[in-house]
C-alpha positions as CSV (number, residue, x, y, z in Angstrom):
1,M,7.6,4.6,13.5
2,E,5.7,3.8,16.8
3,A,4.3,7.2,16.2
4,A,2.6,6.1,12.9
5,E,1.5,2.9,14.7
6,E,0.1,4.8,17.5
7,L,-1.8,7.4,15.6
8,T,-3.1,4.8,13.1
9,A,-4.5,3.1,15.7
10,L,-6.7,6.1,16.7
11,F,-9.1,5.0,13.8
12,K,-11.6,2.9,14.2
13,D,-11.6,1.4,10.7
14,A,-8.0,0.5,10.6
15,T,-6.6,-3.0,11.4
16,H,-2.8,-2.3,10.9
17,A,-0.1,0.0,10.5
18,Y,2.0,-0.7,7.8
19,K,4.3,-3.2,5.8
20,V,8.3,-2.9,6.3
21,K,10.6,-5.2,4.5
22,F,14.0,-5.9,5.2
23,Q,16.9,-8.0,4.3
24,E,16.0,-11.8,5.7
25,H,18.9,-11.6,8.3
26,N,17.1,-8.4,9.6
27,T,13.5,-9.8,9.4
28,Q,14.6,-12.8,11.3
29,Y,16.2,-10.5,14.1
30,Y,12.5,-8.6,14.4
31,L,10.6,-11.7,14.5
32,Y,13.2,-13.3,17.3
33,F,12.5,-10.7,19.6
34,D,9.0,-10.3,18.6
35,Y,8.4,-13.8,19.9
36,N,5.8,-13.0,22.9
37,K,4.9,-9.5,21.5
38,H,3.0,-10.2,18.6
39,K,3.8,-7.0,16.8
40,Y,4.6,-8.4,13.4
41,Q,3.1,-11.0,11.0
42,L,5.2,-12.6,8.5
43,S,3.7,-12.1,4.9
44,N,4.3,-14.4,1.7
45,D,6.6,-11.6,0.3
46,G,9.1,-11.7,3.1
47,S,7.9,-8.5,4.6
48,L,6.4,-8.1,8.2
49,L,2.8,-7.0,8.5
50,V,2.8,-4.4,11.8
51,N,-0.3,-5.1,14.2
52,L,-1.7,-1.7,16.0
53,P,-1.1,-1.2,19.5
54,T,-3.7,-2.7,21.5
55,S,-3.2,0.0,24.3
56,V,-4.6,2.6,22.1
57,E,-8.4,3.4,22.0
58,P,-9.7,4.2,18.6
59,I,-11.8,7.6,18.9
60,F,-11.8,8.7,14.8
61,D,-14.5,7.6,12.4
62,N,-14.0,7.5,8.6
63,K,-15.4,10.8,8.1
64,T,-12.4,12.7,9.9
65,K,-10.4,14.7,7.8
66,L,-6.5,14.2,7.6
67,L,-4.3,16.8,5.9
68,V,-0.8,16.0,4.1
69,N,1.2,18.0,1.6
70,R,4.6,17.8,-0.5
71,Y,6.8,17.6,2.8
72,S,4.9,14.5,4.5
73,A,7.1,11.8,5.1
74,S,8.1,9.0,7.1
75,A,5.4,8.9,10.2
76,S,3.0,11.1,9.0
77,E,3.2,9.6,5.3
78,M,2.7,5.9,6.9
79,T,-0.2,7.2,8.6
80,A,-1.7,8.2,5.8
81,A,-1.1,5.5,3.6
82,A,-2.8,3.2,6.0
83,L,-5.7,5.2,6.4
84,M,-6.1,5.2,2.7
85,D,-5.7,1.3,2.4
86,Y,-8.8,0.8,4.8
87,D,-11.0,4.0,4.2
88,A,-10.6,5.0,7.8
89,A,-10.3,8.6,7.1
90,V,-10.6,10.9,3.9
91,V,-7.0,12.5,2.9
92,Y,-6.6,16.1,1.6
93,G,-3.9,18.0,0.1
94,E,-0.7,17.5,-2.2
95,K,1.2,14.3,-3.2
96,T,3.5,13.1,-0.2
97,Y,7.3,13.3,-0.2
98,G,7.7,9.5,-1.0
99,K,10.3,8.8,1.7
100,G,9.3,5.2,2.8
101,T,12.6,4.0,3.8
102,M,13.9,3.1,7.3
103,Q,17.4,4.3,8.4
104,G,19.8,2.6,11.0
105,F,22.7,4.2,13.0
106,Y,26.1,2.7,13.6
107,L,28.3,3.9,16.2
108,L,32.2,3.9,14.5
109,S,35.3,3.7,16.5
110,D,35.8,7.5,16.3
111,G,32.6,8.4,17.9
112,S,30.9,9.3,14.6
113,Y,27.7,7.6,13.3
114,L,27.2,5.6,9.9
115,K,23.7,6.3,8.7
116,L,22.4,3.3,6.4
117,T,19.0,2.4,4.9
118,I,18.0,-1.2,6.1
119,G,14.2,-1.0,5.2
120,E,11.4,-0.3,3.1
121,F,8.0,0.7,4.3
122,F,4.6,-0.2,2.4
123,S,1.4,0.4,3.2
124,P,-0.5,-2.4,5.1
125,K,-1.8,-3.6,1.6
126,G,1.4,-3.5,-0.3
127,K,1.4,-0.5,-2.0
128,P,4.9,1.1,-2.4
129,I,5.9,4.5,-0.9
130,R,9.4,5.4,-1.8
131,D,10.0,8.0,-4.6
132,S,6.3,7.7,-5.8
133,G,4.4,9.0,-2.6
134,L,1.0,9.0,-1.8
135,T,-1.9,10.8,-4.0
136,P,-4.4,12.0,-1.5
137,D,-8.3,11.2,-1.8
138,I,-9.0,14.9,-2.3
139,V,-6.3,17.0,-4.2
140,T,-6.0,20.6,-3.1
141,N,-4.5,23.5,-4.7
142,T,-4.8,25.7,-1.9
143,N,-4.3,25.2,1.8
144,P,-5.9,21.7,2.3
145,I,-7.7,22.8,5.6
146,Y,-9.8,25.3,3.5
147,Q,-11.4,22.3,1.5
148,A,-11.4,19.6,4.4
149,H,-13.2,22.5,7.1
150,Y,-15.6,23.3,3.9
151,D,-16.5,19.6,3.3
152,S,-17.2,19.2,7.0
153,I,-19.6,21.9,7.5
154,A,-21.6,20.8,4.2
155,E,-21.7,17.3,5.7
156,I,-24.1,18.4,8.3
157,L,-26.1,21.1,6.8
158,S,-29.1,18.4,5.4
159,N,-31.5,20.8,4.3
160,Y,-29.2,23.5,2.2
161,K,-28.1,24.1,-1.1
162,E,-24.8,24.9,-2.2
163,L,-24.9,28.3,-4.5
164,N,-22.2,29.4,-6.9
165,S,-18.9,30.4,-5.3
166,L,-17.5,34.2,-5.0
167,S,-14.1,34.2,-6.0
168,N,-11.7,37.1,-5.7
169,V,-13.7,39.5,-3.2
170,S,-12.1,42.4,-2.0
171,P,-11.4,42.3,2.0
172,D,-14.0,44.9,2.7
173,K,-16.7,43.0,0.5
174,T,-20.2,43.5,1.6
175,F,-22.7,40.5,0.4
176,K,-25.8,41.2,-0.8
177,I,-28.3,38.5,-1.3
178,T,-31.7,38.9,-3.2
179,F,-34.7,37.0,-2.3
180,N,-38.0,36.5,-4.3
181,K,-40.3,38.0,-1.3
182,H,-39.5,40.8,1.2
183,L,-37.7,39.6,4.2
184,G,-38.9,39.6,7.6
185,T,-36.4,40.2,10.8
186,V,-33.2,38.5,10.3
187,T,-30.8,38.1,13.2
188,N,-27.4,36.8,13.4
189,E,-28.8,33.0,14.3
190,D,-29.8,33.0,10.9
191,V,-26.9,33.7,9.0
192,A,-23.0,32.3,9.8
193,F,-19.9,33.5,8.0
194,V,-17.2,31.2,8.9
195,E,-13.5,31.3,7.9
196,L,-12.2,28.3,6.6
197,G,-9.8,26.7,9.1
198,G,-10.7,29.1,11.9
199,N,-13.8,30.4,13.5
200,K,-17.1,32.2,13.1
201,I,-16.8,35.8,12.1
202,D,-18.8,38.4,13.5
203,V,-20.9,40.6,10.8
204,S,-23.7,43.1,10.8
205,I,-27.2,42.2,9.0
206,Q,-29.3,44.6,7.3
207,V,-32.6,43.9,5.6
208,D,-33.5,46.0,2.5
209,G,-36.9,44.9,1.3
210,K,-36.0,41.8,-0.9
211,Q,-32.4,42.0,-0.4
212,L,-30.3,40.7,2.8
213,V,-27.1,42.6,3.5
214,I,-24.2,41.2,5.3
215,T,-21.0,43.2,6.4
216,P,-18.1,41.5,8.2
217,K,-17.4,43.7,11.2
218,A,-13.4,43.5,10.1
219,P,-11.6,43.1,7.1
220,L,-11.4,39.6,5.4
221,T,-7.8,38.3,5.2
222,P,-6.7,38.5,1.8
223,G,-6.1,34.8,0.2
224,A,-8.3,33.3,2.6
225,E,-11.5,31.4,2.2
226,Y,-14.6,31.6,4.0
227,M,-18.2,29.8,4.1
228,L,-21.2,32.4,3.9
229,I,-24.3,30.4,5.1
230,V,-28.1,31.5,5.4
231,H,-30.0,28.9,7.6
232,P,-33.8,28.1,6.7
233,T,-34.7,29.9,9.5
234,T,-34.8,32.9,8.0
235,K,-38.2,34.5,7.6
236,N,-39.8,36.6,4.9
237,G,-42.3,39.3,5.5
238,Q,-45.0,36.7,6.2
239,N,-43.2,35.2,9.1
240,K,-42.7,32.1,7.0
241,Q,-39.5,30.0,7.1
242,L,-36.9,29.5,3.8
243,K,-37.9,25.9,2.2
244,Y,-34.1,24.9,2.5
245,G,-31.0,27.2,3.6
246,F,-28.1,27.9,1.2
247,Y,-24.2,28.5,1.3
248,H,-21.5,30.1,-0.9
249,R,-17.9,29.6,-0.9
250,V,-16.2,32.6,-0.7
251,T,-12.6,33.1,-1.7
252,V,-11.0,36.5,-1.1
253,K,-8.2,38.4,-3.6
254,A,-4.7,37.9,-2.4
255,N,-2.4,40.7,-2.3
């Protein structure tokens, strides 16, 4: 589980990696060989609380997004559990697998190995993982990177309004936005069309009186999601900027 320890240590608000519970003789074994390393702390319930490695420099703050799904297990699941315990990141996705156990391998005389479960993992604050798994902070029904990316962009748009989502649009959709007043010149600096989980895509922009016409230069990906942003730098016919920008979430019809 060193991977979980090192990953968790990258987050500024995390203080421990996980708890692990063995049978008593195994607990004493780990403590004996840890006498000068200070990796483990013995808890009142007999479990070992695992400290984070001091050699890892934390770089991620609590706005960082972590993605999980139904297959997240072992190190990835324990990392998510620790970050949720300390609110050290925001976890998106599906309920995780629920493994939460440690296996040991024992060499037999014929050269084969016996695999045995020797310990159970818990979050640093004692939340059980085995069989129950973890429910993310934000549960998503589609690829979690879509929601995580959308939220990351929205967080930095301080003078913007979120407008209604545009669902099941065709891949060759042209977007028409009608304003209260005639528009002036609008450039690609005033509009952004972002593929969620990807990059900004190229669009052509036309102004037709009060209407702004935005056309992606390549067909949109079926089933994918996008974010259409109109910045407050957009000016009307009197050369005055918008009071605020706005954005739409766009979902493309799947094949």
